[in-house]
C-alpha angles and dihedrals in degrees: 000000000000124000126182109194117187091323118180128171139175126183120247115325096321096111085213106131117228092181121029122199098320119194119183143147123206116188127215110278096014120139103217125189118205106203141169142106122317114289095013094130104269095125091045090052091054091050088057090058096048096043099245080120116078100003099058108012120072118226147100110300127184136162120032143272115206121193118185090341095310122113105230095217091055097041124090113245093236089059092046090054092059089065103028128050122190136205111191129207090247103043092194089074091067100045119110101173143055098232135048098238092054090048091053094053098037095093094045092049089052087055092053097243116167116263096238088053091047090054092049091047093052090055089047093050092046088052097044095047095034092232099136088126088063097057117104094016132130112247087225090060094055123101119237093263092046090054089052092052091047091052090051090046093052089055093045089054090062093048102215122186092235127048119195116191128185116199092323094172094056093113107011126117126232093270091047091051089050090050091046088053092052090050093051091046088052092048091049090050087051089059095250119156109237127194116183132182107202144155095189102074108163094086096054106039094105091053102050116111094169133014117202112199113204126191125180091347096308131102107246099177141357114210130195112234091256092049090050095050091048093059112124118240091247091056092046092051090046089054089050093243124152121242122298092212137022098236094130099070115134125238115256127224123185109243138186113204110180100166129062143109087274116053125185105200118195090320118186121191129193129183122192091341092310124117115238097180139327137217095001119169130181142127138226134198135207108282093036114130104191123193111215107210141171141120121297108286095018093121107261095139093044089055093050089048090054091047094053095041102254090116132031122240120238092228141341136055138271111210126190122188090349094306124110112234119203114214099267092045091055090071086077091059102044144057119193133193110202132229091246101044094190085080090070105036107093113152133090092244142032089242095052093055088078096057089060089062096042125353092201097054113137112255090217089059092049091051091046097054093040090053091046092055092040094250103113094096089058096051093119098043124104108258090233092061091061124100120257092260093046089053090053093051092047091056090049091049091053089048093055092065093051109104098218131135096223122049120194124193121185108201094333097175102052107127096016127129121218096269095051093043086056090050092049090047093052091047093051092046090054091047089051094059088089102011143059114246128200119191119189104204147147090196105113093183089058091049092053092053102037121019130084099191135021125214113198121196111204137140094008092302141083130234123193124209132190112233097184095077116089 
């Protein structure tokens, strides 16, 4: 079905190979996992299947990729798209329309399918994927996870033989991941060929027929599904892979903390005329690392924007060290890294990103944090050329040098392998020693390793749980 033969690729004129002499056979109906550390070449390999490389991405390309008997480099992209459907890590990059319904039908319209069949297919897709709540919505009003589900649904509507997914769980909640698993299982039972690049592995372990471990652009080992599932934890960690099961989740005890340096007093938050929660009160102390959780679209990001002064609360107060802080004043207290970090990377090089935060920052401190997060070798590169995980780490690196009392991280571990997730956890723990940290996340592995409390937004209210009690 898919054959890589001596495939090598380097971006632009760098001469630095992202893929190095790949040879791989993927059979019809196989579920293939591409795994490895951040920036190992997984995403680049997926782009060679769907034709983004070499048709849209400049670089040095040699060898071949053959899909269903067609050499990708010699096949028009519109023809490739009839056989291969892609879901990218950042779904916004594949949207062509302003509303969800138009996005769902876009691929079918381009294939010339009759309107009455398109309408019937939309209803079928909505039922199969349980996305009735996404119909008739503006794509700008969708949460990150909802955008990811819509991107997958638009591909599912076209019904290709091959599905290529790059970090599809990056911004999806637990229910969404469970739903994605059901969809992937259904596709596998339908005989579809699935190639998925992922760091979060626990949800697909029962699906994998073959796991391809890539390191520095080269295939180091190809495991059968059974061989991969049998890997010892010590070997998994050595390879930089995330957990295979979620057996390290902490017990949760409901808690009411009414005293602390940060006090949330009867806070009510609205977003676009929708109530996120009302009359919420809790407190936090230095050293707290609070996971902010809830289903996709529950309002996690809206709450964090209110907390850091990017949005105004509907009612209530936020008090720090005994002093009420109106919303604009809270910007002096908080530093936030966004879910989509490309919105806050502006410079022409990794190194220059730090000067935007503080022009007097010590160069030795910059080098130290870049080295710690394995980014020093990329200090002269443009931030937009980094992998998704590297961008996440760069945003975190910049944040560590912000002298703020409250640090806010929105999905800080999307795109991170096990080793880099541990580094991020250690860094956030150090930051929390004299600060309060809020982490919006769906990553249950991260919560178990990092967080002391969990705040859940649900049904227009919040609940807070203690994660330190076993």
